[in-house]
C-alpha positions in Angstrom: -56.7 36.2 -24.5 -57.6 33.4 -26.6 -57.7 29.7 -25.7 -57.6 27.1 -28.6 -58.6 23.5 -27.7 -56.6 20.7 -29.5 -59.4 18.0 -29.4 -57.6 14.5 -29.0 -59.9 12.7 -26.7 -58.1 11.9 -23.3 -55.0 13.5 -24.7 -56.9 17.0 -25.4 -55.1 20.1 -24.3 -55.5 23.9 -24.5 -53.5 26.5 -26.2 -53.4 29.6 -24.2 -52.6 32.8 -26.1 -52.1 36.1 -24.1 -49.9 39.0 -24.0 -48.1 38.9 -20.6 -49.1 35.2 -19.9 -45.5 34.4 -19.1 -45.9 36.9 -16.3 -48.7 34.7 -14.9 -47.1 31.4 -15.3 -47.2 30.6 -11.7 -51.1 30.6 -11.8 -51.3 29.4 -15.4 -48.8 26.4 -14.9 -50.0 25.4 -11.6 -51.9 22.4 -12.6 -48.6 20.9 -14.1 -46.3 21.6 -11.2 -47.7 18.7 -9.1 -44.7 18.4 -6.9 -44.3 22.1 -6.2 -41.2 22.2 -8.6 -40.7 23.3 -12.0 -37.9 21.7 -14.4 -37.2 24.2 -17.2 -35.2 23.4 -20.2 -34.0 26.3 -22.3 -31.1 27.6 -24.5 -28.7 30.3 -23.7 -30.2 33.0 -25.9 -33.8 32.5 -24.3 -32.1 32.2 -20.9 -31.0 35.7 -20.9 -34.1 37.1 -22.7 -37.2 35.5 -21.1 -35.9 33.0 -18.3 -35.8 35.8 -15.5 -39.6 36.7 -16.3 -40.6 32.9 -16.0 -38.6 32.4 -12.9 -40.1 35.5 -11.3 -43.6 34.2 -12.1 -42.8 30.9 -10.5 -41.6 32.4 -7.4 -42.0 30.1 -4.5 -41.8 27.0 -6.6 -38.5 24.8 -6.3 -36.9 25.5 -9.8 -34.2 23.6 -11.8 -32.8 25.0 -15.0 -31.1 23.1 -17.8 -29.6 25.6 -20.2 -28.6 24.3 -23.7 -26.8 25.8 -26.6 -29.0 27.4 -29.1 -29.1 26.3 -32.8 -30.3 23.3 -34.9 -27.2 21.4 -33.7 -28.7 20.9 -30.5 -31.4 18.5 -31.9 -28.8 15.8 -31.8 -28.2 12.2 -30.3 -25.6 13.5 -28.1 -27.8 16.3 -26.7 -30.7 14.0 -26.3 -28.7 11.7 -24.2 -27.2 14.4 -22.1 -30.8 15.9 -21.6 -32.4 12.6 -20.5 -29.5 11.8 -18.3 -29.9 15.2 -16.5 -33.5 14.7 -16.1 -33.0 11.4 -14.5 -30.3 13.0 -12.1 -33.3 15.3 -11.2 -35.5 12.4 -10.5 -38.2 13.4 -13.1 -41.1 11.1 -12.7 -43.5 9.6 -15.1 -46.1 12.1 -13.9 -44.1 15.3 -13.9 -44.2 17.9 -16.5 -41.0 19.3 -18.1 -41.2 23.0 -19.1 -39.7 23.3 -22.7 -39.1 27.4 -22.9 -37.6 28.1 -26.3 -38.2 27.9 -30.0 -38.7 24.9 -32.2 -35.3 23.3 -31.3 -36.0 23.2 -27.7 -39.5 22.1 -28.0 -38.6 19.1 -30.4 -35.8 18.0 -28.2 -37.6 18.2 -24.9 -40.8 16.7 -26.3 -38.8 13.8 -27.5 -36.9 13.3 -24.3 -40.4 13.4 -22.6 -41.7 10.9 -24.8 -38.9 8.5 -24.0 -38.0 9.2 -20.4 -39.4 6.3 -18.3 -41.5 5.5 -21.2 -43.3 8.8 -21.3 -43.5 11.7 -19.0 -45.2 15.1 -19.7 -44.1 18.3 -21.0 -45.4 21.8 -21.4 -44.6 23.9 -24.3 -43.8 27.6 -23.6 -42.6 28.8 -27.2 -40.5 31.9 -27.5 -40.3 32.2 -31.4 -43.0 33.2 -33.8 -42.2 29.9 -35.8 -42.7 27.8 -32.7 -45.9 29.7 -31.5 -47.8 29.3 -34.7 -46.7 25.7 -35.7 -44.0 23.5 -33.9 -45.3 23.9 -30.3 -48.8 22.5 -31.4 -49.5 19.1 -32.6 -46.9 16.5 -30.8 -44.2 16.1 -33.5 -41.1 15.8 -31.4 -37.7 14.9 -33.0 -34.1 15.2 -33.3 -31.9 15.2 -36.4 -29.6 12.6 -37.8 -27.0 12.6 -40.3 -29.5 11.1 -43.0 -31.7 14.0 -42.5 -33.9 16.2 -40.4 -36.5 15.0 -37.9 -35.8 11.4 -38.7 -35.9 10.2 -35.2 -38.7 11.1 -33.0 -42.0 10.3 -31.8 -45.6 11.7 -31.5 -46.0 13.1 -28.1 -48.6 15.7 -27.4 -47.8 18.3 -24.7 -50.1 18.8 -21.7 -50.4 22.6 -22.3 -49.2 25.3 -24.5 -48.6 28.7 -23.3 -48.1 31.4 -25.7 -47.0 35.0 -24.6 -46.8 37.1 -28.0 -44.9 39.9 -25.9 -41.9 37.7 -25.8 -41.3 38.2 -29.4 -40.6 41.7 -28.7 -36.8 40.5 -28.2 -36.7 38.2 -30.9 -34.1 39.0 -33.7 -36.0 40.4 -36.9 -34.4 37.4 -38.9 -36.2 35.0 -36.6 -39.5 37.0 -36.9 -39.2 36.7 -40.6 -38.5 32.9 -40.5 -41.5 32.5 -38.2 -43.8 34.4 -40.6 -43.1 32.0 -43.4 -45.3 29.4 -41.2 -47.9 31.9 -41.0 -48.1 32.5 -44.6 -48.3 28.7 -44.9 -51.6 28.4 -43.6 -53.0 30.8 -46.2 -51.3 28.9 -48.8 -52.6 25.5 -47.9 -56.2 26.2 -47.5 -57.3 29.8 -46.7 -57.0 32.2 -49.6 -58.8 34.9 -47.4 -55.9 34.5 -44.7 -53.3 34.7 -47.5 -54.9 37.9 -48.6 -54.8 39.3 -45.0 -51.1 38.2 -44.7 -50.3 40.2 -47.9 -52.4 43.4 -46.3 -51.0 43.0 -43.0 -47.7 40.9 -42.9 -45.5 44.3 -43.0 -47.2 45.3 -40.0 -46.9 42.1 -37.9 -43.2 42.2 -38.8 -42.9 45.7 -37.7 -44.3 44.6 -34.2 -47.9 45.4 -34.5 -49.6 43.6 -31.6 -53.0 43.4 -33.1 -51.6 41.8 -36.5 -49.4 39.5 -34.5 -52.2 38.3 -32.2 -54.4 37.6 -35.1 -51.8 35.6 -37.0 -51.0 33.5 -34.0 -54.6 32.7 -33.2 -55.5 32.1 -36.8 -52.5 29.7 -37.2 -53.1 27.9 -34.1 -56.5 27.2 -34.7 -56.0 25.9 -38.2 -53.3 23.5 -37.2 -55.2 22.3 -34.1 -58.1 21.5 -36.5 -55.9 19.7 -38.9 -54.2 17.7 -35.9 -57.4 16.7 -34.3 -58.6 15.3 -37.5 -55.5 13.6 -38.4 -53.0 13.3 -35.5 -50.5 10.9 -36.8 -50.8 11.9 -40.4 -52.2 8.5 -41.5 -54.7 10.3 -43.9 -53.5 13.0 -46.2 -54.8 16.2 -44.1 -52.0 16.6 -41.7 -49.7 16.0 -44.5 -50.7 19.4 -46.0 -48.7 21.1 -43.0 -45.7 19.8 -44.9 -46.2 22.4 -47.8 -42.6 23.7 -48.8 -41.0 21.2 -46.2 -40.0 18.4 -48.7 -38.1 21.1 -50.8 -37.0 22.9 -47.6 -35.6 19.9 -45.9 -33.5 19.2 -48.7 -32.1 22.8 -48.6 -31.4 22.7 -44.8 -29.6 19.5 -45.6 -27.4 21.1 -48.2 -26.6 24.0 -46.0 -25.8 21.6 -42.9 -28.8 22.4 -40.9 -27.1 25.4 -39.7 -27.7 29.3 -39.4 -27.0 29.7 -42.9 -30.4 28.7 -43.5 -33.1 28.8 -40.8 -35.7 26.5 -40.8 -38.6 29.0 -41.6 -36.5 30.5 -44.4 -36.0 26.9 -45.8 -39.8 26.5 -45.8 -40.3 29.8 -47.4 -38.1 28.9 -50.4 -39.6 25.4 -50.6 -43.1 26.8 -50.6 -42.1 29.2 -53.6 -40.4 26.0 -55.2 -43.5 24.0 -54.6 -45.9 26.6 -56.4 -43.4 27.0 -59.3 -43.2 23.3 -59.8 -46.9 23.1 -59.6 -47.3 25.8 -62.4 -44.7 23.9 -64.6 -46.9 20.8 -64.3 -50.1 22.9 -65.2 -51.5 22.4 -61.9 -51.9 26.2 -61.0 -51.4 29.4 -62.9 -48.1 31.0 -63.1 -49.8 34.2 -61.6 -50.5 32.3 -58.5 -47.0 31.0 -58.3 -45.6 34.6 -58.8 -47.9 35.9 -56.3 -47.0 33.4 -53.4 -43.3 34.1 -54.3 -43.6 37.9 -54.3 -44.9 38.0 -50.9 -42.6 35.8 -49.4 -39.8 38.0 -51.1 -41.2 41.1 -50.0 -41.5 39.7 -46.5 -37.8 39.3 -46.6 -37.7 35.7 -47.2 -36.0 33.7 -49.8 -38.1 32.7 -52.6 -36.0 30.2 -54.4 -32.5 28.4 -54.4 -30.3 31.3 -55.1 -32.1 33.5 -52.6 -31.5 30.7 -49.9 -27.7 30.4 -50.8 -27.9 27.1 -52.3 -26.3 26.1 -55.6 -26.5 22.3 -55.4 -27.6 20.4 -58.4 -31.2 19.0 -58.6 -29.8 15.5 -58.3 -28.0 16.4 -55.1 -31.0 17.9 -53.7 -33.3 14.9 -54.6 -30.6 12.7 -52.9 -31.5 14.5 -49.6 -35.3 13.9 -50.3 -34.7 10.3 -50.4 -34.4 10.3 -46.6 -37.4 12.1 -46.2 -39.7 10.5 -43.3 -42.6 10.8 -45.8 -41.2 8.1 -48.1 -43.4 5.2 -48.6 -43.0 2.2 -50.9 -40.3 4.1 -52.5 -42.5 7.1 -53.5 -42.3 10.5 -51.9 -45.4 12.5 -51.5 -45.2 16.2 -52.6 -47.6 18.8 -51.4 -48.4 20.9 -54.5 -50.9 23.4 -55.3 -53.9 24.1 -57.7 -54.0 27.9 -56.6 -53.3 30.0 -53.6 -55.4 28.1 -50.8 -55.7 24.9 -52.7 -53.0 22.8 -51.9 -53.1 18.9 -52.1 -51.0 15.7 -51.8 -49.5 14.4 -55.0 -48.1 10.8 -54.9 -47.2 10.7 -58.6 -44.3 12.9 -58.8 -41.2 11.5 -60.4 -38.0 12.4 -58.6 -36.4 12.7 -61.9 -38.8 15.4 -62.8 -38.0 17.3 -59.5 -34.3 17.2 -60.2 -34.8 18.5 -63.7 -36.9 21.3 -62.3 -34.5 22.2 -59.7 -31.6 22.3 -62.1 -33.5 24.7 -64.2 -34.1 26.8 -61.1 -30.5 26.6 -60.3 -29.6 28.1 -63.7 -32.2 30.6 -63.9 
């Protein structure tokens, strides 16, 4: 068992990481089930794989389950409206905590619904994908997508508690495991060269289901993110922005593929990180060897490491057009997370989008 605190003053909370924790949810979640009932929001896939375990653990508690369709399309205005209406029908109060049982889509949607319901109620994250466990369940970023782009409508709203049970990953499809692993590698590429080396040595074992490797990766990733969030919760400095490594490129790829299962979020981030490193190398910021090393590990892990591997053939200009809607745009300038080497990422606010388009056109022709 590992407990990682997220230190945010009066809004601090713990991330509890333990194999089998889902089966002890009745005890672990008792402080957040104040009226003796649990409102659980999940998707159809998770409902089949994990909901029975949670419901058995909450035996004796009044339970209400809201089951949504799986997939990125669920992060929409229509689904947000339907969910908030359902929560109001259930008479959820400001002091209640809604349980988000699922991956990043469920966590994002439920968190945003909690942020706006009656001007803010509580929620608890119970992430069931590797990506959600190591990244999206921690930090309080909640959002839905819009026609203009990904995660453009949302709020910062911290959970009251995060319950991570790595054993739920045993039922996760291999593709989803790989997509989540991209976010694990990200922490090494940002500022922890030693952890990147650990990923090179142990990533294959993690993806094969090695419990020790998986637990280490989750705990290390959560601790890294918790430290960054505590220091820069709302991304007002450049520190939390580093967590967006690969995301500016990646979100453009997701937009080009229609925010669909054609390209999972973690896959887009993997391709985006490889692109960010190659773009950095082109600009003389990092060595070509480091860019190739980062790309090679992602590819060896079964992840896309560029446009073609991600199934994207759009022009650089078209992809940059998607970037113009990025929520990090400020004063007409878009910040990019680039790298001086593995474990040496930084925020660059001087990048001309024309240069990005030209780079992506070269990548598309390669």
